[in-house]
N, C-alpha and C positions, 0 to 999 in steps of 0.2 A: 531501419527501423529504431523503432520511437521508442524509448526507456519512458513509462508511465508509472511514476512514482504514489505514492500512496500510502496515510495510514495502513497500519493493521490491529487488527484487538486484540484487543487483552480477554482473554474471554474463560471464566471459571463455570463448568456442566455439573452438575448432578443428573447421572441418567441412567437407567440398570437394562437399557433393548441395546441388543449388539447389531452386525450392521445388516444381519438377515434377518429381522424383523419382521414383525408384520407391520401395516400404512398407522396400525391404533398406539398411540401414544408416545409415536417416536418428534426426538427433538432433534433436526438438525439447523445448524447455527452453523455464526461467524465462517460466509465463503473466501475465498477468494479464485484469485482469478491469473495465468496465466496466458496468451493468446501468440497462439502461432506467426508465419506469416502473412500466411494466407487465408489467417480469418478461425482457426481451428482456435475453439477457448477450453483450455484443460481448470475443471471448475474441481477444485475440493471445500470441505467439509467438514465439521466437526459430528458427533451425536456418537448414541447407546456411551459407553462407558468414562467421558467418551476417547475416539477415535480417528484416523483421517480416514474418510471417503473421499474415493475423487469418481471422478470419467470423463470423456472429453464431449464436448458437443460440434461434430467436426464440420468442416467451412459447406455440406450439403445437405444437411437439419438431422442429419443420426445420430444416434445415441453412444459408448458403446458401454459395453454392462459396466455398472460401480463393483470397487472394491477394496479394499482395506491397503492401508498403502505404509504403517507402522504395527509389527504383532500385534493379534489378535487379544494379548494379555494387556503388549503396554497403554498405560493409561497419561492422553495426554495434556497439556494445560492449550497450551499454543500455538502455531503456525505459519509458517510461510511458503510461500512456493514461486519461481519463473522460468520464463520457460528460453529453451537456445531458438537457436536457429533451425536446428534439424530432426524439428519433431517433438524435442523430446522438451519434460520437467520436472525440475528439482524440490525435491519437500521437504526440508527443515524443521522441527518442531522439539519443545521441551518434556522430557517425560517425566512425570509426576515420581512422585519419590523425595525418603529425605533430603537430597539433595536431587535438585532438578536438573536432571544433563540432557547438554542440548545434540543430537541426532540429525540424520538425512540420508536421503534414498531418491536415489533416481527413475525415473520414469521416462524407459523409453516411446519413438513413433510408434512402435508395434504397440503399446501396453506395455510388455513384459518389465517388472521391475526390478531394479539393479538388489546386494547388498544393504542392506543398514551399517551403517558407519555412525560410531562413536564419534560426536565431534570434542566437545569441553569435555576437560580429565571430571572423574568423576570424583577427586577427592574435594571440589570447586560446586557449589553452589549458582547454576545457571541461574539468578533469580531478577533476569527483565526477558524479553519476547529474542524469541534471536531475529538474524536478516538474511540475506540469500542475492544478491546477485548474480545475474550469469551472461557471459557474454560470449557469438554467435557464435566462437567454436565449442560450444557446451563448459569454457571451465569456470570455473565460481568462488567464489568468497564468501564465508558467513562471516557476521557479525555478533554479539553479545555481550552481556552485560555478567561479570565477574565477582561476588556476592566478598568483599572482605572485611573484617570490623579495624579502625575503622569506616577503611576505605573501601571505594569497591572499583574497579578496573571493565577499561573496555577490551576485549579481547578478539580476537582472528583467527581463524584461518582458511588460507588456499585447499582447494579442491580439483582436480584438473579432468577432463572430460572422459580421463582414461580411467579414473578411479584412486587415482593416490592422492595421499592426501598430508598437507604441506607443517612445520608445525603449528605448535598453538602461539602466536602472537602475542605479547601487550602492547596495545597500540597507546594507552591514555597517563600520563605524567601519574609518577606514584604520587601519595603525600594526598591527595586527592580525589571526590568521590563524581564519577564517571557515567553517565548517565544516557537514553535515551539516542542506543545508536543505531544508526541506517546504514547503508555503501550502498553506489551503485559502481555499474565496471562500464567501462568504454570499447568498444572495438578490437583492439590490442590487446586485452587481457587485465589494461590498468585496474586498478581499485582505488576511489577513494572511499573513507570513513570519515561519518561525523560526530558528535554529542556532545552531550553539555556535557561541562566540568563549571561543579558547583567552585566560588572563586569563597576565598578567604574573610569574607566580609562579608554581614545577613543580606540576602538577598540580589546575589552579584552572583550571576551561572553568564558563561560566557560558551559560544557554540564556537568547538574545536577541532577540526580534518589534519586526515597523514593521507601519505601513495602508500597506497600498496602497488608496487611493481609487478613485472610480473613472472618474473624470476620469484617474486615474496621477500623481494628488499625495502625494505619502508624507508621512508622520507619524511623529513623532520613532521613535528607538529608543528601546526598554523591556528592561531583563535584570529577568530574568523568575525566575531562579534565584539566590541568592546566591550572593557567590562566593569562599566558604572552602572551596569543595569541586567535585571535577568534578562536574561535568553533564553526562549524555551521553542522545542517541538523542530530539530530542524528537520530539510529533507532538502535530498540530494537528486543529481540527472547527470551527464554528461551526451553531449555531441558527439557526432564520429568524428572528430578531430582530438577529441578528445579534453577541450575543457569543460569544465566544473559548472556548474549554476548550484548554487545551495540559498536555500530562502531559507526563515529562522522568524518567531512570533519574537520582541521586544518590551519589556515593559521600559517607558516611560516618566513614571513616576503616579503618570494614572490613566496610563489604557495600555494596550499592547498594541504593539503598533508592526506592520511585517514588512518586512523587508530579504534584501537582495544581495549576492553579490558572487561576482566572475573569479572564478579561478584556474588558470593558462594552465596548457600545458606543463611548462615550464616551471608552474611554481606560484608567477607571479598572478598578486591579487587586484580587481578593480574594483573601485572604492562601492561604500556601501550605499545601498541603488534605497530610498523610503517608499514603497507600495504604496503606505497609509499612514496616514496624519491627522491630529485631532481624529474630533465624533468618536463617533462608539471604537469601547475593544475589536479587536481582530482575533480572530480567532480557529483549530481547526485547520491548518493552512496547508494546501496540496501542493504538488508542482509537474508539469511533465513538457520535456523540450524535443524537440524535435529535432532529426540531422547535422540540419545546417546552422541550428543552434536556437531557433526562437524558440521563448520562453510560453506557457500559460498559468497565469499559480491562481488558483482560489482559497477562498477562506471567508469564514462569515464574518456578519462582523452586526453583534446582537441577536434579531433574527432573522438578514437577507441573508442569501450568498452573494460575492462580491468576486471580483475578477480582474485583474490586471493580463497584461499582456505584454512580451517586449522581444523585439527585433536581435535578431544575435548583432545586428550595428548597435544597437545601445538606445533603439529609439523604445522610449516610455507608451503604451497604448494610455487612454483613455478609463479611469478604472468605472465597472459595466457596475452594474446591479442587476442578478441577475433572474432571481425571484422577486413576488408580490410579494409588496408589506401589508396586505390588508389585516386589518386587528382580526384576532383568532386565531391564527397562525402562525409559522412558525420555520423558516425553513434550519435543516443541519446536516451534516454528512457529506460534504463536498469532497464531491469525485473530478478526476479532469484526467484529462487526453489528448492525445493531439496526432493525425499520423502524418507521411512524411513530406506533405506540403503544407503543411502548416491549417491546417483546419482542426480543430479547439472545438473541443464537446467538456459541459463542466453537466455532470448533474450532481440528485441532490434528495433529500427529500421532503417533503411538504405534511407537517404535524398541522395538530388543535386545539387548543389548548382546555377544550371545552368535551370533549367527546376523544376518542376507541376513529381510528383506523390512519390509515397516512396515504397520500399522494407520493410514485417516486418520479420525480422532472427531468427534464433538459430542458439546453441554450445550443447551438455553438453560434462559434464565430467564424466563420469561413476567413484564410488568409487573405483576401484582400478587405478586413473589419468588419464584415456584414456578420450586425448580432441576428442571428433567427428569433422571431418568436419561441411559449416557450413551450415544452412539447411533454406528454404526459407519455410517461413509457410508463407507468399501471397508477386504474385510481382505486381510493377505496369508492364503495359500492355506493349510492344515492337511498338511501334507503332509513330504517332505522336504528338499525347494526349498525351505521355506519363504518364496519369492519371492509378488510381485517389492519392489520398493523403488520408496518415492514418497517427494517433495519439492519443494518449490515452493509448495506448499499458499497459492493466495487464496482468497479468501468474500468476497459482496457482496448484500445484499439490495433487494430492491424496495420502493416504501413499504408494499404490503399486507402483504409476508411470507415471500416466498417466496424465497428462497435458494437463491447458486448456486455451488458449489463447485467448482474449478479445479486441477488438479497436474500432476506431472510425472509419466510413470512408466516403470520401469524392471522390463525382466519377462526374467531370463536363460535359461527358459526356451521360449522363441517362435522359434520359430524363423526370424520378421524381427526376429529383438532391436534392442530399442533406444531411446529411448525417445521418447517419443509421450506429448500430454498428453492428458489424461481429464478431464470433467467429467460432474457430477451436482448434478443439483434435488433442494431438501428443499421439499415442497408447505408453508403454512402449519399446516394442522393434524397436522404431521409424519412424513406419510408421506414416502417417498424416488423418486423416477423411475431410471429405468434410465440407471447409468453408458453413455456415451457415447463414443469413439475422437475428440476433435475435430480432431486435427492428421493424421486419414489421409484420405484423397483420398474 
C-alpha cells in the first residue's frame, strides 16, 4: 500500500453551528483524507465549534452518514487521520484549552467509534499539530510538539490496534527547540519521526530523525541535513522493505532548495540529493513513495508546480514543470500520490491575481515516465462572478490507482453560501466521476 505524505493545515476557526445545523451559515473546512485499499475514502473536516465531522465515500459511490468524532463539546484546533488495511481510520486532534491536549479515536470499518484516548500529558501544552501514521495491522505512532521554556520537544506515543497505549517518549534532544514533527510507519510497524531542530547559531536549523521500533525501543537521533544553513518542512515516507525517504527545504543563502535523503532499515544514511538548484525558491514540498521505493516529490517554484521522480535504484528524473506559467495566475498547495505500480499524480490549486475563483488541477506521470496533460478537476465558472474559491486541497490514491481529491469550496453566489467540502474521484484510466458535496447532510 503506498504511503502518501502530505502537509496538514493548521486551522483556527470560529463558528456557532452544530454538526446537525441547517445548511445555511455552514463552515466546513480543512479536509483530510485516508484511502482504503479498495478505494473507499474516509473524509474528515472541521465544522461548528469547530469539531471533527467524518463520513466514508465507499468504492461503490455511496456515502455513509456524517458523524462527529470527538465529544460534542470538545473544541478542536486541528487534526490528522490515517487509514489501516482493515478498513478503519484513526483520528488524532488537539483539543483547545488552557493547555492544548492531543486526543485520538478510532473509526472501525463498520463506522463505529472507539473510546476517546488522551495521548499527550495534560500538564504540558501541545503547541503544534499532532500527526499520525498507521501500519497495515492498525498499530499507530503519533507525534506532536510539547511546549517548554525556553525549549520545545518532539514527543511520540504508540497506540496498538487493540487500543493499548505505550508510554509518552521524548524524541528530540534536550536544550533545543524542536518543531514540525512528521511520522511514517513501515509494514512491520517500525516508525520514523522527523523534525526540525533549531541550532545554536542564528539561522541554523537541522532536520533530524529517530526510529521507534515496533516494541517501542528508540533508536539514536540522526541529523539528516547539514548544519550550515536553515532546513525546513521535512516530509517522510517508507517503502515496503523499511527504507525511508525524507525530503526537506534548505536555505542556501539565496533561496530555498529541495533536498532528499534515503535511510536504510539498519539506519545507514545515503547521500543528500539536491532536487533543485539555482533559480527561484522551492516551497511547500510534498512526498509520496510506492512499495518498491520509487518516489515522487512535488513543490512550488514561485508561481508554478514542479516535480521530480526518483527510482528506487537512485536514478533521478528530470525536473518537471507541471502547471502553467501564464501571467495573472499562480499555482500552489501541491499534493502528490503514487500507486503500487509507480504511476504518480500531482494535484494543485490554480489561483488568479486579479479575480476571485480558482481551479483544481492535476497531472499524471506514468511508471514509464510519460507525463500527461493538465487535467481540470474543478473549474471556476466562466461568468462575471468567477466563483467559487477553493482551498485546502487533499489527494490520496489507492494501490490500484483510484485517486480521491477533496477540497474546501466557498461559492458566494449560492443562496446558502458557506464553506463546503467537495470530493471527486479519478479512475485509473484517467476518467473522472462526478464531484460530490461531502459535508452537506
